[in-house]
N, C-alpha and C positions, 0 to 999 in steps of 0.2 A: 594220377590225373585223369588217366582213362577211366578208372572206375568212377570217379566222381560225376563224369560226363555221361556215362551210362545210366547211372542213378538219376541225374538229372533229367535225362530223355525219358527214362522209364516213367517217373512220376509226372511229367507233361503228358504222356501219352495217357495215362489213367486219368488225369484230371480232364482231358478232351471229351475222354469216352463216359465219364460218369455222368448220369442224369442230373438235371439241375434239382435242387431239393426245395419243393413247395411245401408253404404252410399248411398244417391242416385246419379244415373247417371246425369252427366253434360250434357246438350244438346249443341251441337256446334251451337254458333249463326248465324254462316254464316256472309257475307257481309253487310256492312251498307249499307242503301238505299242512292241513288245518291242526295237527297234532305239532308239526314242528313251528308253527307260528306261535302256536300257544307256548310252546317251551320256550323260546325267543322272548316272549312278552313277559313270562314269568321271571326269567333271569333279568331283564332289563330293570323290572320293577322292583325286585328284591336285592339287586347288588349294593345299592347305596347303602342298605342298612346293616351291612355285613361288614366287620372290622378285621383288621390284621393285628394281634397283639404280640409283641416280643419282650422279653421279660429279661432282668439282669439281677445278677447276685453279687454282694458286697464280700469280698475275701480278704484276710488280711494275711500278709506275708510273714512268717514265724520269726525271721531274721532281722528284717527291717522294721517290722510292725506298721508298714505302709498299708492302706488299704485299697484295694482295687475293686472296679466294677467290672464283671465279665458277664458276657453272653451266657444265659441260662437256657432258653427254650422259647417256642412261639406256638401260638394258636389262633384261633379265631373267635370270633365275639359278634353280638347282636345289639344294635340300637335299642334300648329298651323305651325310651319317652324322650321327651324334648329337653328335660333336664339335663341330659348326656349320661344317664346310666347305661351302662354296658352289661349284658349278661354274659357269662363264660362258664367253663369249667374249673371247678376247684383244682384240679390237678394241673390245669394251665399255668396258674399262678402261684401253686404251693412252693413254699421255699424262696420265692423271689422277694428281691430287696425293692424293686422297682420295676415298673411296668408302662411301655410306650404302645399307644394306641393309633393307628393309621386307618383313616377313612378312606373310603374308595375315592373321593376326588383329590386324595392326596395330604389333606391335612392331618398334621401329626400333633399328638398331646399326651402330655404326661399323665398318667391315669393316679387316682386315689383308690385305696381299697374301702369299699363301703362294709361288705359283709360276707361270709361265706357259710356254706352249709354241706359240710364234707360228706355226710350220710345221704346227699343228694348228688353229690359232686357237683356243685352250682356255687357260683362265685358273682358278686357284682362288683363293678367297678364305677368310677365316675370320671367324667372329663369335661372340660369346658369351662366355663366363667362367664363372667359380664360380656354381652353382646354374642355369646355363643348360638349358633344356629344350627340345629340337629338336623341330618339328613331324613328322609322319608323312611317311615317305619311299616315292616311287613303286617299285615293285619293277623289279628289271633284267631287261631282256629281249636278245636276240640280234640282229644285224643281218645274220649271214652267211645267214640262211635266209629274209630278206624276199623277196617276190614282187611284181612290177609288178602293180598293181591292188587290193591289198589296203587296207584302211582305215586311215588314219593320223590323230592328232588332236594339234595343236599348241597349247599353252598359254603366255601371255605378256602382255606389256604395251605393244601395239602403238601408237605415237604417244602413250605415256603413260597409255591406257585400260587401267587396272589388270585383270587376270586374265580375259582374255579367251579364249575356246575357240573355234577354227576346226577345221573337218574337211576332209578330203580323200583321196585315194590317193596310194600310190607310183606316181608317174610314171614314174620311171627309177631305174636303181641304176648304180653303179661310175661315177657322174661326176667329173670332175676339174675344178678351178678353178686359176687360176694366183694364185701367193702372192708378195706382195711381200717376205715375211720369210723366203724360204728355198723348198725344193721344192714342188711342186703339192701342193694338199690333194687328196688322192686318195679313192676309194671313198665319195664322196659320195652320200647319198640324195636323188633329186630328187622333189619333192612338189608337188602344185596346192593344197594346205592354205593359206589365205591367210596367209603371213607378209610383215610389214611392219617398218620402222624402230622398234625397241623389243621386237620379238619375239625378236631375238639373245640366245641363252644360254639361253633357255627350252626347255623337254622337247617332244620329238616322241614320241608314244605309240602303240602298236599298239591294237587292239579289246580286247585285255585288260588295257589300262590300263599295259604294262610299257613302261619307257625304251627306245627304239630308236634314239636320236639326239639330237642338240644342234642346234637351229635356228641357224644361220650366216650365211645370204645369202640375197639374192632376185635374179633378174637381171631387170632393169626399167630401160629408158630414163628413166623418170619418178621412178624413186625409192620408187613405191608398187607393192604386189602386182600383177604381171601374171600370176600363176597358176604362175610358176616358183620355187621356193624350193627350199633346199638345207639339209641337217642333216649334221653328222659323225656318222658311224654309230657307236653304243653300243660296238662291239667295240674300235674306235680309242680312246674314250672310257676303257673299262677297262685298256686298256694304258697309257695317258698319265697319267691323274688319279693313280693310287696314287704314282708316281714322283714327280709335284708334290708331293703331301704329304708323301713321305717324304724327298725331297732337293731340293725346292725347283726342280727344273730337269729337263728331259727329256732323257736321253742316248740319242742317236741312234745305231744300230748304224752300221758303217763296214766297208768292205773294206780300208780303208788306202791308198786310190789318191785322187786328185784330177783333177778336170776343170773345163771351164769352156764353157758353153753356146755363147757368142760364137766362142769358138776351134774348138769342135766343129763348128759351122754351116760355118766355112769349111774345115776339114780334110775333113768329109763331102762339101762340094761339089767340092773338088780331087781327092778319091780317088775319090769313088762309093761307098765303102762306108759302110752303116748301122751307127751303133754309137755307144759313147762311148769317144773317144780318150783313153787314160791319159796325163795331162800329168805326174804326179809320185806316185812311189810312197813312202810314208812309210817311213822307216828302222825296222826291226825290227819292221814289222808282216807279219801272215800273207801278205800279198801279195808282199812282198819274199822271204820264205822260199819261196814258190811259184815264183819267179823272175819275177814280172811285170817288164815292162820299160816305162819311159817313153819318150814323143817325145822327140827330141833336135833341137836346133838344128843346121844344117849352112850352109854357104856357100850352097848351093841353096835354102835355106828351111827346112822341118822335115820330117824323117825320123820316120814314123810308128813308134810301138813297138807295144805290145798294145792291140788294140779290144776292149772289152768289147760282145759283140752279143747276148748274153741272159744272163737271171738264171732259173735253175731252168726252163730250157726256153723262157721266155718273152721273145721280143725286146725290146730296149732300144735307143731312137736318141737320147736327150736325157740329159744328167746330172741334170736334174730329174725325168725319168721313171725313172732307175737309183736315186736317192736315194730315191723316194718308194716304190718296188716294197722297197727294202730295209727300209722301215720297217714293212713287214709283220712281221718277225722281230725276234728279241731278241737283244741282246748275249749271245755265247756259243754262239748256234747257228751251224751250218755250212749254206752254200749252194753251189750249183754253178753257176759262171760260165764261159760260153762266150766264147773268145777267138780273135780273127784276129791274125795276125803274118805279114808276107810271103807272104801269100795261103796260109798254111796254118791250119786250124782246130784247136782243141783244147780240152778241159774240164778245170778245175780245182776243187777243193773247197776252200773257204775258211772258217775261222771269223771270225765276226763279232766287232769289237773296239769298245770304246766311241769313238765319233766325239765332235768338237769341239761 
């Protein structure tokens, strides 16, 4: 009892002697900096055009044979036009059975797949219907005139955290990444703007709020942003997406020849010639009309025919590299290829044809 009285008395004395706590004075912040106001306006203007995409996959129970729909993944996308087309990455919807799109205003739609281009990691979905009102769209910019060091902004849904803005710079241009679905993905924009899983498919914007790329990948051993992100340039998007909308697929331009990188590496090692060895010439193609000759098997091994060493004066040494360079052109355009055969070099001009 005495202990309790002593403790109470001590607490009373402490409270009586302690100074009264006064609130801190709030310092007025003043006006935001011009760069801050510009960034805020950029986000406000672009946010409504960015969507959140969640996908599901149907799986069957082996024992009951019941079919279930289970979550598969998520990503970001961009409203492309007033018709409700959504541009995203191919890897965001790859393997999915269904996709749900949520707009910034909370509206949700079941999406239908319009077309994909795995070699560009691009896909187009469609939402809406009668009476659908599309949100505002971001203006389209260009990527051919980008410069290392200029500011860029990424908007997306990293780790499912909706509508997140990150800022960085263009770290490098014309990067290439290997692609399991075909030729290398070329001309990528490298940026240090934080891009994480879930950002894929979202827009990369310049300081004027214009679309300059679609965020596609990161380089990171841990799977989280390490300051090295990549975006498909808008010039590529502008070439591919209209075809996906109108035809459901991208028709790549072709020379009418075929090659194989594994065989190509062995032939380069054996011959010491850097280039793409023609293994087949398509019948009736412009390559056949120009007199290109494919490699032939002989008793002693393989007898090289024509070897493509350059396209429009730029050296090529791999099949994937050649296909990626051709992707800068359209079907019907003409290109000049440099050929080597029997130690002699020549150039021919071929009209690009629809590839498979």
